[in-house]
FIZA-953555 format. One line per 8 residues: number of its first residue (from 1); their letters; for each residue x, y, z of N, C-alpha, C, CB. Coordinates in pm, whole numbers. Glycine has a CB too. Example, Ala and Ser with C-alpha at 12.3 -4.5 7.8 and 13.67 -1.06 7.14 Angstrom:
// FIZA-953555
1) as) 1319 -569 780 1230 -450 780 1320 -330 780 1131 -447 905 | 1285 -225 708 1367 -106 714 1290 3 787 1408 -60 572
***
This chain:
// FIZA-953555
1) mlrivlti) -710 -5573 -1496 -565 -5554 -1501 -504 -5583 -1365 -531 -5411 -1545 | -391 -5651 -1367 -318 -5682 -1245 -215 -5572 -1220 -250 -5822 -1254 | -222 -5513 -1102 -131 -5405 -1064 -33 -5457 -960 -210 -5283 -1009 | 97 -5429 -979 202 -5477 -889 281 -5360 -835 295 -5576 -962 | 309 -5364 -704 390 -5262 -639 498 -5332 -557 302 -5168 -550 | 623 -5292 -576 735 -5342 -498 779 -5234 -399 854 -5385 -590 | 784 -5270 -271 824 -5176 -167 944 -5232 -92 706 -5147 -70 | 1052 -5156 -91 1174 -5194 -20 1178 -5124 116 1301 -5160 -104
9) tkssgqhl) 1215 -5197 219 1243 -5137 350 1392 -5147 375 1162 -5207 464 | 1455 -5034 405 1597 -5033 434 1622 -5064 581 1659 -4898 396 | 1747 -5091 614 1782 -5124 753 1750 -5010 848 1929 -5159 763 | 1742 -4888 796 1706 -4772 879 1557 -4766 909 1749 -4645 810 | 1478 -4851 842 1333 -4849 859 1262 -4768 752 1298 -4794 993 | 1336 -4704 662 1278 -4622 556 1210 -4712 453 1386 -4534 489 | 1085 -4676 417 1011 -4750 316 1019 -4676 183 862 -4769 360 | 1052 -4748 76 1065 -4688 -55 989 -4771 -158 1213 -4674 -95
17) iydegeig) 897 -4709 -230 831 -4775 -341 921 -4758 -464 685 -4717 -367 | 988 -4864 -500 1086 -4855 -608 1024 -4879 -745 1197 -4954 -585 | 955 -4989 -761 906 -5027 -892 758 -5061 -888 985 -5145 -946 | 693 -5038 -1002 554 -5073 -1018 537 -5142 -1152 463 -4947 -1008 | 428 -5214 -1167 405 -5285 -1292 259 -5311 -1317 481 -5415 -1293 | 227 -5345 -1442 92 -5378 -1482 96 -5501 -1572 25 -5259 -1554 | -1 -5589 -1553 -15 -5707 -1637 -160 -5713 -1683 26 -5837 -1562 | -182 -5713 -1813 -316 -5712 -1868 -343 -5831 -1957 -340 -5586 -1944
25) nisdldai) -461 -5891 -1943 -501 -6001 -2030 -541 -5944 -2166 -618 -6083 -1967 | -480 -5994 -2273 -508 -5943 -2408 -576 -6050 -2494 -378 -5896 -2476 | -640 -6148 -2429 -705 -6258 -2501 -851 -6272 -2464 -633 -6389 -2473 | -916 -6163 -2422 -1058 -6167 -2385 -1086 -6269 -2276 -1143 -6197 -2508 | -989 -6288 -2187 -1004 -6378 -2073 -1032 -6522 -2114 -1114 -6329 -1983 | -976 -6565 -2227 -988 -6704 -2268 -920 -6796 -2167 -929 -6725 -2408 | -961 -6923 -2166 -900 -7020 -2074 -750 -7030 -2097 -965 -7157 -2091 | -706 -7023 -2223 -563 -7014 -2257 -540 -6873 -2309 -520 -7124 -2363
33) ssyevlld) -467 -6792 -2233 -458 -6649 -2261 -316 -6601 -2281 -521 -6571 -2148 | -305 -6482 -2337 -179 -6410 -2346 -190 -6283 -2263 -142 -6377 -2494 | -75 -6236 -2213 -73 -6121 -2123 32 -6020 -2169 -44 -6166 -1978 | -6 -5892 -2161 87 -5782 -2185 153 -5748 -2051 15 -5657 -2247 | 286 -5739 -2051 361 -5719 -1927 436 -5587 -1934 460 -5836 -1903 | 405 -5496 -1841 472 -5366 -1832 527 -5350 -1690 373 -5249 -1867 | 659 -5359 -1676 724 -5349 -1547 827 -5238 -1551 789 -5483 -1508 | 823 -5146 -1454 922 -5039 -1448 1063 -5099 -1443 897 -4948 -1324
41) grrvstql) 1151 -5048 -1529 1288 -5097 -1530 1308 -5222 -1613 1332 -5124 -1391 | 1200 -5271 -1671 1208 -5385 -1762 1159 -5342 -1900 1125 -5506 -1708 | 1206 -5410 -2002 1173 -5372 -2139 1022 -5374 -2161 1243 -5466 -2238 | 972 -5268 -2227 828 -5256 -2249 781 -5353 -2358 791 -5111 -2287 | 650 -5370 -2363 584 -5451 -2466 627 -5597 -2463 611 -5393 -2603 | 652 -5647 -2344 679 -5789 -2328 548 -5863 -2315 771 -5816 -2206 | 540 -5984 -2369 417 -6062 -2360 445 -6204 -2312 346 -6066 -2496 | 353 -6256 -2233 352 -6397 -2191 241 -6465 -2269 332 -6412 -2035
49) heyprwse) 276 -6568 -2344 179 -6632 -2433 137 -6771 -2382 237 -6644 -2574 | 19 -6814 -2425 -31 -6950 -2402 -30 -6988 -2254 54 -7050 -2481 | -86 -6901 -2173 -91 -6927 -2029 -231 -6973 -1989 -51 -6800 -1950 | -244 -7091 -1927 -376 -7139 -1883 -421 -7068 -1756 -372 -7291 -1859 | -528 -6991 -1767 -578 -6913 -1654 -617 -7003 -1538 -697 -6829 -1697 | -592 -6955 -1416 -630 -7021 -1292 -561 -7156 -1271 -778 -7039 -1288 | -451 -7179 -1344 -380 -7306 -1329 -291 -7307 -1205 -296 -7334 -1452 | -264 -7190 -1147 -176 -7179 -1031 -204 -7045 -962 -25 -7190 -1073
57) pvrgllar) -149 -7022 -844 -169 -6893 -777 -123 -6776 -864 -94 -6890 -645 | -180 -6658 -842 -143 -6541 -919 4 -6507 -900 -231 -6421 -880 | 61 -6550 -788 205 -6531 -768 286 -6606 -874 247 -6578 -628 | 234 -6719 -920 299 -6792 -1027 293 -6718 -1159 237 -6929 -1042 | 176 -6658 -1189 163 -6578 -1310 262 -6461 -1308 19 -6525 -1325 | 271 -6392 -1195 363 -6279 -1185 507 -6325 -1203 347 -6208 -1051 | 544 -6438 -1143 680 -6489 -1158 713 -6515 -1305 698 -6618 -1076 | 621 -6574 -1378 644 -6603 -1519 656 -6473 -1601 530 -6690 -1574
65) ciavaepd) 578 -6372 -1563 584 -6244 -1634 717 -6173 -1609 468 -6154 -1593 | 765 -6177 -1485 896 -6118 -1456 1004 -6190 -1535 926 -6124 -1305 | 995 -6322 -1542 1098 -6401 -1608 1110 -6370 -1758 1070 -6549 -1589 | 999 -6331 -1823 1006 -6303 -1968 1034 -6156 -1996 876 -6343 -2035 | 1032 -6070 -1893 1054 -5926 -1912 1203 -5895 -1896 969 -5842 -1810 | 1269 -5861 -2004 1413 -5836 -2000 1443 -5698 -1943 1472 -5848 -2140 | 1550 -5685 -1864 1588 -5555 -1807 1628 -5455 -1915 1703 -5572 -1708 | 1607 -5326 -1886 1655 -5222 -1975 1749 -5130 -1897 1537 -5142 -2036
73) sdlvpvpe) 1784 -5018 -1956 1884 -4929 -1895 1834 -4861 -1769 1926 -4824 -1995 | 1703 -4866 -1742 1647 -4800 -1625 1629 -4894 -1505 1514 -4737 -1660 | 1693 -5009 -1508 1674 -5105 -1399 1720 -5046 -1267 1749 -5236 -1428 | 1655 -5087 -1159 1685 -5036 -1025 1754 -5147 -945 1555 -4988 -952 | 1881 -5129 -910 1950 -5233 -833 1894 -5246 -693 2099 -5204 -827 | 1918 -5362 -632 1875 -5384 -495 1970 -5308 -402 1872 -5537 -460 | 1921 -5221 -314 2009 -5147 -222 2088 -5244 -133 1927 -5048 -135 | 2212 -5209 -106 2296 -5296 -23 2240 -5309 119 2439 -5242 -18
81) dwaalrvd) 2173 -5205 167 2123 -5208 305 1974 -5243 312 2146 -5073 371 | 1925 -5322 215 1784 -5359 219 1758 -5455 334 1741 -5422 85 | 1643 -5439 397 1604 -5526 509 1482 -5610 476 1576 -5443 632 | 1395 -5561 387 1274 -5635 352 1224 -5588 216 1164 -5616 460 | 1152 -5676 149 1086 -5645 23 944 -5697 30 1162 -5706 -99 | 851 -5613 -9 710 -5652 -13 659 -5642 -156 624 -5562 82 | 595 -5748 -203 537 -5753 -337 386 -5757 -321 589 -5877 -418 | 317 -5652 -362 171 -5646 -355 112 -5663 -495 125 -5512 -293
89) mgiqsgwq) 11 -5748 -506 -58 -5773 -632 -206 -5745 -615 -35 -5919 -681 | -263 -5663 -703 -403 -5629 -690 -471 -5613 -824 -418 -5503 -611 | -604 -5621 -824 -684 -5602 -944 -723 -5455 -952 -809 -5694 -944 | -695 -5393 -1067 -727 -5252 -1089 -831 -5241 -1199 -598 -5170 -1125 | -953 -5200 -1164 -1056 -5172 -1264 -1046 -5027 -1308 -1198 -5202 -1208 | -1106 -4996 -1422 -1092 -4863 -1478 -1147 -4753 -1388 -1160 -4857 -1610 | -1251 -4784 -1309 -1314 -4681 -1226 -1253 -4672 -1087 -1462 -4708 -1214 | -1164 -4767 -1051 -1108 -4768 -917 -990 -4673 -904 -1066 -4908 -879
97) rrptriam) -984 -4601 -792 -868 -4517 -766 -751 -4600 -718 -902 -4411 -663 | -779 -4709 -645 -675 -4795 -594 -710 -4941 -626 -656 -4775 -443 | -609 -5024 -647 -636 -5164 -676 -686 -5239 -553 -511 -5232 -730 | -760 -5346 -576 -804 -5437 -470 -700 -5548 -456 -946 -5497 -500 | -633 -5552 -342 -524 -5647 -327 -577 -5790 -324 -445 -5618 -199 | -511 -5879 -400 -550 -6019 -401 -437 -6110 -353 -592 -6060 -541 | -314 -6059 -348 -202 -6143 -302 -88 -6054 -255 -154 -6238 -415 | -7 -6111 -166 110 -6040 -115 219 -6141 -82 73 -5954 11
105) crvtretg) 343 -6103 -110 459 -6184 -72 560 -6089 -8 521 -6261 -196 | 614 -6125 108 708 -6039 179 835 -6117 214 643 -5980 307 | 949 -6055 186 1080 -6113 215 1145 -6033 326 1170 -6117 87 | 1196 -6101 429 1267 -6035 538 1410 -6088 541 1196 -6059 674 | 1504 -5999 534 1645 -6037 527 1700 -6074 664 1727 -5924 468 | 1772 -6185 668 1842 -6229 788 1990 -6242 755 1784 -6364 842 | 2072 -6279 852 2214 -6298 828 2234 -6428 749 2293 -6302 961 | 2275 -6415 623 2303 -6531 540 2182 -6600 480 2376 -6627 618
113) sfnlgfve) 2061 -6548 504 1941 -6609 449 1827 -6507 452 1902 -6738 527 | 1709 -6547 408 1592 -6462 428 1471 -6549 453 1569 -6371 306 | 1372 -6489 519 1245 -6554 546 1139 -6490 457 1206 -6542 697 | 1039 -6567 418 934 -6509 335 797 -6560 381 956 -6541 186 | 701 -6472 368 563 -6507 396 476 -6464 279 515 -6441 527 | 361 -6527 265 271 -6489 156 127 -6506 199 300 -6571 31 | 40 -6427 136 -105 -6434 156 -169 -6425 19 -157 -6320 252 | -261 -6517 -9 -336 -6511 -136 -471 -6578 -115 -256 -6581 -252
121) gkltgyie) -575 -6498 -106 -705 -6554 -73 -699 -6622 63 -750 -6653 -181 | -738 -6748 67 -732 -6825 191 -596 -6893 211 -842 -6929 191 | -508 -6877 112 -375 -6938 122 -281 -6848 201 -317 -6966 -18 | -212 -6904 297 -108 -6832 369 10 -6926 389 -161 -6778 506 | 128 -6869 403 245 -6953 425 362 -6873 476 283 -7025 298 | 456 -6944 537 577 -6881 590 691 -6980 574 559 -6837 739 | 800 -6935 514 915 -7021 488 1039 -6953 545 932 -7051 335 | 1114 -7025 626 1234 -6970 689 1360 -7025 623 1234 -7002 840
129) gvqpresy) 1467 -6949 637 1600 -6997 596 1619 -7016 448 1628 -7124 663 | 1559 -6931 365 1578 -6939 220 1716 -6886 185 1466 -6860 144 | 1793 -6963 110 1926 -6920 73 1920 -6820 -43 2013 -7041 34 | 1981 -6703 -27 1977 -6603 -135 2068 -6642 -250 2016 -6465 -81 | 2044 -6582 -365 2138 -6595 -476 2265 -6517 -443 2073 -6545 -610 | 2369 -6541 -519 2494 -6465 -498 2471 -6317 -525 2606 -6519 -588 | 2385 -6287 -621 2354 -6147 -652 2219 -6140 -723 2466 -6082 -740 | 2162 -6020 -724 2035 -5996 -792 2054 -5881 -891 1921 -5963 -690
137) ldiwdlal) 2005 -5902 -1011 2021 -5801 -1115 1949 -5671 -1080 1970 -5855 -1249 | 1829 -5684 -1026 1749 -5568 -987 1645 -5613 -885 1682 -5501 -1112 | 1557 -5522 -848 1457 -5555 -747 1357 -5659 -800 1383 -5428 -703 | 1324 -5654 -928 1236 -5755 -985 1299 -5893 -974 1204 -5722 -1131 | 1430 -5902 -986 1500 -6029 -976 1487 -6087 -834 1648 -6012 -1013 | 1497 -6001 -735 1476 -6045 -596 1331 -6089 -575 1512 -5931 -498 | 1238 -6012 -631 1097 -6049 -620 1071 -6183 -688 1007 -5939 -683 | 1134 -6206 -802 1117 -6333 -874 1163 -6450 -788 1195 -6330 -1006
145) halnvsvw) 1277 -6436 -722 1327 -6543 -635 1225 -6574 -525 1462 -6503 -573 | 1175 -6471 -459 1078 -6490 -352 949 -6555 -403 1046 -6356 -286 | 900 -6512 -516 778 -6568 -573 797 -6715 -609 734 -6488 -697 | 910 -6746 -670 939 -6886 -707 932 -6977 -585 1077 -6897 -773 | 998 -6936 -478 1001 -7018 -357 863 -7028 -294 1101 -6961 -256 | 787 -6917 -296 655 -6917 -232 556 -7006 -305 601 -6776 -224 | 572 -7021 -438 478 -7101 -517 525 -7245 -533 457 -7038 -654 | 655 -7261 -569 704 -7394 -606 811 -7448 -510 760 -7390 -745
153) nsdsipev) 843 -7370 -404 944 -7411 -306 1077 -7439 -373 897 -7534 -230 | 1108 -7366 -478 1233 -7381 -552 1257 -7254 -632 1228 -7506 -646 | 1383 -7219 -653 1414 -7099 -732 1420 -7133 -880 1546 -7037 -687 | 1314 -7194 -929 1302 -7227 -1071 1154 -7230 -1106 1372 -7363 -1105 | 1124 -7218 -1234 985 -7212 -1280 954 -7338 -1360 960 -7085 -1366 | 863 -7422 -1313 830 -7545 -1386 740 -7516 -1504 763 -7646 -1293 | 723 -7616 -1587 630 -7605 -1699 488 -7590 -1646 641 -7729 -1793 | 413 -7500 -1705 277 -7476 -1659 182 -7574 -1727 234 -7330 -1688
161) kplvlpvy) 85 -7623 -1649 -12 -7718 -1701 -153 -7665 -1676 6 -7857 -1636 | -243 -7682 -1771 -382 -7636 -1751 -448 -7706 -1633 -465 -7660 -1877 | -544 -7639 -1573 -620 -7695 -1463 -731 -7783 -1520 -679 -7583 -1372 | -723 -7914 -1494 -821 -8010 -1543 -889 -8076 -1423 -754 -8117 -1636 | -1021 -8068 -1418 -1097 -8123 -1307 -1171 -8251 -1347 -1197 -8021 -1255 | -1190 -8342 -1253 -1278 -8456 -1280 -1422 -8409 -1300 -1271 -8560 -1165 | -1494 -8474 -1387 -1633 -8439 -1417 -1721 -8557 -1380 -1651 -8401 -1569 | -1834 -8527 -1313 -1922 -8630 -1262 -2059 -8622 -1329 -1937 -8617 -1108
169) gegsyirt) -2144 -8720 -1297 -2281 -8718 -1347 -2291 -8719 -1498 -2352 -8598 -1295 | -2214 -8808 -1562 -2210 -8818 -1708 -2178 -8685 -1773 -2343 -8870 -1761 | -2082 -8616 -1712 -2033 -8491 -1770 -2112 -8368 -1737 -2027 -8504 -1913 | -2196 -8374 -1631 -2286 -8261 -1604 -2238 -8169 -1491 -2422 -8312 -1571 | -2153 -8218 -1400 -2113 -8131 -1290 -1972 -8162 -1242 -2211 -8145 -1174 | -1914 -8061 -1174 -1783 -8075 -1111 -1802 -8052 -961 -1677 -7974 -1171 | -1695 -8076 -883 -1700 -8053 -739 -1599 -7946 -701 -1674 -8184 -660 | -1641 -7850 -620 -1548 -7743 -584 -1433 -7793 -497 -1622 -7633 -511
177) sdipepar) -1452 -7906 -428 -1344 -7960 -347 -1227 -8010 -433 -1396 -8075 -260 | -1250 -8028 -564 -1143 -8069 -655 -1065 -7949 -708 -1199 -8149 -770 | -1113 -7827 -683 -1050 -7707 -737 -944 -7657 -638 -1155 -7595 -765 | -820 -7638 -679 -718 -7586 -588 -739 -7438 -561 -577 -7608 -645 | -694 -7392 -446 -694 -7249 -418 -581 -7181 -497 -679 -7221 -265 | -602 -7053 -535 -712 -6964 -499 -832 -6970 -594 -663 -6824 -494 | -825 -7056 -697 -933 -7064 -794 -1065 -7104 -727 -898 -7163 -906 | -1058 -7192 -628 -1180 -7239 -562 -1258 -7124 -500 -1147 -7343 -455
185) safewrqr) -1190 -7041 -421 -1259 -6931 -354 -1314 -6831 -455 -1164 -6860 -258 | -1238 -6804 -561 -1283 -6709 -662 -1407 -6761 -735 -1171 -6680 -763 | -1407 -6889 -769 -1521 -6948 -838 -1644 -6954 -748 -1486 -7089 -888 | -1626 -6994 -623 -1739 -7001 -530 -1800 -6864 -506 -1695 -7062 -398 | -1717 -6760 -501 -1770 -6625 -483 -1854 -6584 -602 -1655 -6524 -462 | -1810 -6617 -723 -1887 -6585 -843 -2018 -6662 -849 -1804 -6614 -968 | -2019 -6781 -791 -2136 -6868 -799 -2233 -6852 -683 -2092 -7009 -806 | -2208 -6758 -594 -2285 -6751 -470 -2433 -6723 -493 -2228 -6643 -381
193) msgrpsir) -2470 -6663 -607 -2611 -6633 -636 -2664 -6719 -750 -2628 -6485 -669 | -2590 -6824 -789 -2629 -6905 -904 -2688 -7038 -860 -2509 -6929 -995 | -2765 -7099 -949 -2820 -7230 -922 -2713 -7338 -927 -2931 -7262 -1021 | -2742 -7450 -863 -2646 -7559 -858 -2721 -7691 -848 -2547 -7542 -739 | -2661 -7800 -891 -2728 -7930 -881 -2741 -7976 -736 -2652 -8036 -962 | -2844 -8053 -708 -2866 -8106 -574 -2825 -8254 -576 -3016 -8089 -529 | -2702 -8280 -532 -2648 -8416 -530 -2617 -8451 -385 -2519 -8428 -622 | -2689 -8544 -327 -2675 -8573 -184 -2532 -8611 -147 -2770 -8684 -144
201) rhwdamwv) -2470 -8695 -226 -2336 -8742 -188 -2226 -8643 -228 -2310 -8877 -253 | -2260 -8547 -314 -2165 -8444 -356 -2226 -8307 -326 -2129 -8458 -509 | -2216 -8267 -201 -2278 -8142 -156 -2217 -8019 -221 -2267 -8131 -6 | -2094 -8031 -277 -2024 -7917 -335 -2031 -7917 -487 -1879 -7915 -290 | -2134 -7982 -544 -2145 -7991 -690 -2178 -7856 -753 -2252 -8094 -729 | -2122 -7833 -871 -2153 -7715 -953 -2164 -7762 -1099 -2042 -7602 -938 | -2252 -7696 -1174 -2269 -7733 -1314 -2140 -7712 -1391 -2383 -7652 -1378 | -2106 -7808 -1476 -1980 -7801 -1549 -1979 -7683 -1645 -1956 -7932 -1625
209) wdwndwln) -2095 -7644 -1701 -2097 -7531 -1794 -2072 -7399 -1720 -2231 -7527 -1869 | -2115 -7391 -1594 -2082 -7271 -1516 -1932 -7262 -1493 -2157 -7272 -1381 | -1871 -7375 -1464 -1726 -7378 -1446 -1653 -7337 -1574 -1680 -7518 -1401 | -1695 -7392 -1689 -1629 -7359 -1816 -1648 -7212 -1851 -1684 -7447 -1928 | -1769 -7159 -1826 -1792 -7016 -1852 -1702 -6930 -1765 -1939 -6980 -1827 | -1690 -6965 -1638 -1606 -6887 -1547 -1460 -6895 -1588 -1624 -6935 -1403 | -1415 -7014 -1626 -1275 -7033 -1666 -1242 -6948 -1788 -1247 -7180 -1695 | -1342 -6923 -1873 -1322 -6841 -1992 -1363 -6695 -1971 -1401 -6899 -2109
217) gqr) -1376 -6653 -1844 -1403 -6513 -1815 -1542 -6466 -1850 -1307 -6430 -1885 | -1639 -6556 -1856 -1776 -6521 -1898 -1872 -6515 -1782 -1827 -6619 -2000 | -1823 -6522 -1657 -1910 -6508 -1541 -1848 -6409 -1443 -1934 -6645 -1472
***
């Protein structure tokens, strides 16, 4: 389960955890999955359907989930004196007391604009001078804007496409250098104790069936 926490910092320096959320895969981790979306202040029992796993950073998945979750009467407006917003995303297992953070996006308010930074696995970035919207419906709406810019460098969500890799050796292996982050690091970590083909010219080769199993949540 993906656990999300939104933390607002006011101009006084006060930190407030305003909203929390959970996103759960309800398709047995299939390569094309559906997700249950539960966000505080947004309508319950929202679902994101037909999403290709590992096709983009987890920040992209969260952005799409926020976009399909309609506000309800308990929405929390963005405080007028907000100075920063932090979006933390982590994996929460049933036995864990706290989630393991896998990504973070932080927005810092400036005069007439805001700056944002993000961390996700080995991916890091910093973007200055982002133009804010005229208004934000709630804190999730502000988080959505920041996530959109951090993933796609635009305040819009493009059509999602499955991750398709070139296959080598008459269909027997793939190369990890063809896998975009953060999927590459996650797959390599899962494969650290597994066998792999010995291809002199392709030192980063991995068996294609291991890749397919991992993509379908079976490793």
